[in-house]
C-alpha positions in Angstrom: 0.3 4.9 10.1 3.6 6.7 9.4 6.6 5.6 7.5 8.7 4.8 10.6 6.1 2.4 11.9 6.1 0.6 8.5 9.9 0.1 8.8 9.4 -1.1 12.4 7.0 -3.7 11.0 9.7 -4.9 8.6 12.2 -5.2 11.4 9.7 -7.0 13.6 8.9 -9.5 10.8 12.6 -9.8 9.9 12.0 -8.6 6.4 15.2 -7.1 4.9 14.7 -3.9 2.9 17.1 -3.1 0.1 17.6 -0.1 -2.2 17.5 -1.7 -5.6 17.0 -0.3 -9.1 13.8 -1.9 -10.5 13.0 -1.3 -14.1 9.2 -1.3 -14.1 8.1 -0.8 -10.5 8.8 1.2 -7.4 9.1 -1.8 -5.2 8.9 -5.6 -5.0 8.4 -8.2 -2.4 10.5 -11.3 -2.6 10.0 -14.6 -0.9 12.6 -17.2 -1.7 13.2 -20.3 0.3 11.5 -18.7 3.4 13.7 -15.6 3.1 11.6 -12.4 2.9 12.9 -9.2 1.4 11.5 -6.0 0.0 13.3 -4.1 -2.6 12.5 -0.4 -3.0 13.8 1.8 -5.8 14.4 4.9 -3.7 15.4 6.9 -6.8 11.8 6.8 -8.0 10.3 8.3 -4.8 9.6 12.0 -5.0 8.5 12.2 -1.3 8.3 10.1 1.8 4.6 9.7 0.9 5.5 7.8 -2.3 7.8 5.6 -0.3 5.1 5.0 2.4 2.5 4.0 -0.1 4.9 1.6 -1.9 6.2 0.0 1.3 2.7 -0.6 2.7 1.7 -2.4 -0.5 4.9 -4.5 -0.4 4.0 -5.4 3.2 0.6 -6.5 1.9 2.3 -9.0 -0.3 4.0 -10.4 2.8 1.0 -10.4 5.1 -1.6 -11.7 2.6 0.8 -14.1 0.9 0.1 -12.3 -2.3 3.0 -13.6 -4.3 3.4 -14.8 -7.9 6.1 -15.9 -10.2 7.5 -14.0 -13.2 5.6 -16.6 -15.3 2.2 -16.0 -13.8 -0.7 -15.1 -16.1 -2.0 -11.5 -15.9 -5.2 -12.7 -14.1 -3.2 -14.3 -11.3 -1.0 -11.2 -11.0 -4.0 -8.9 -10.9 -5.5 -10.9 -8.1 -2.4 -10.9 -6.0 -1.8 -7.2 -6.6 -5.4 -6.5 -5.5 -4.8 -8.5 -2.3 -1.6 -6.5 -1.5 -3.3 -3.2 -2.2 -6.2 -4.1 0.1 -3.7 -4.5 3.0 -2.2 -1.1 2.2 -5.6 0.6 2.2 -6.5 -1.0 5.5 -3.3 -0.1 7.2 -2.8 3.4 5.9 -6.4 4.5 5.8 -8.3 2.5 8.4 -12.0 2.6 7.7 -13.0 4.0 11.1 -10.5 6.8 10.8 -11.7 7.5 7.3 -15.3 7.7 8.6 -14.2 10.1 11.4 -12.4 12.3 8.9 -15.5 12.5 6.7 -17.7 13.3 9.7 -15.3 16.1 10.4 -16.0 17.5 7.0 -12.9 16.2 5.2 -14.5 14.9 2.0 -12.4 16.0 -1.0 -9.8 13.5 -2.2 -6.9 15.9 -2.0 -7.9 16.9 1.6 -8.2 13.2 2.6 -4.8 12.4 0.9 -3.2 15.2 2.9 -4.9 14.1 6.1 -3.7 10.5 5.7 -0.3 11.4 4.2 -0.9 9.3 1.1 -0.8 10.3 -2.6 -3.9 11.5 -4.4 -3.9 8.4 -6.6 -3.6 6.1 -3.6 -6.4 7.9 -1.8 -8.7 7.7 -4.8 -8.1 3.9 -5.2 -8.6 3.4 -1.5 -12.0 5.2 -1.7 -12.9 3.2 -4.7 -12.1 0.0 -2.8 -14.1 1.0 0.3 -17.0 2.1 -1.9 -16.9 -1.2 -3.9 -17.3 -3.1 -0.6 -20.3 -0.8 0.2 -18.5 0.6 3.2 -18.7 4.2 2.1 -21.8 6.0 0.8 -20.5 9.5 0.3 -19.5 11.0 -3.0 -16.0 12.3 -3.5 
C-alpha cells in the first residue's frame, strides 16, 4: 500500500490529519468525544517512507481501537501499541505478498524493506511479528 492510499483511508473514515509538533513521537491518534484525528510531526520525517510507516500505525490505533490515556500504565500502553503495529504490518506488508517476495528470492531485510517501501526497522519488526506467529519459517 502506498502513502496516497493511506491518506485516502483517512478521508474515507473522516479522520482529520494535522501537522503538529509532538515532543516524543512522530505521530499520535486522538479520539475525543467521537472525533477522530491523527497528528503527524512532519518535521521528523526524513522520507515519505517514514511518513507512511507512521501513518499506517496511527490508522492501526483507529481500526483496532488501540487507544489509551496519558495516565495508562506501561503494560496497557504496550498492548495497545502492539495492536496498532499489528495493523500496520498487515496493511503495509501483507503476508501473501511477503511470501511471494521470498519465493522470488527477496530474503534480505534491506531488500524486503525496499520492495515494500518501508524502513529497515519497520521491516525487521514486521518479520519478527510474522515469525512469532509461526507464519514465516525462513531466516533473515
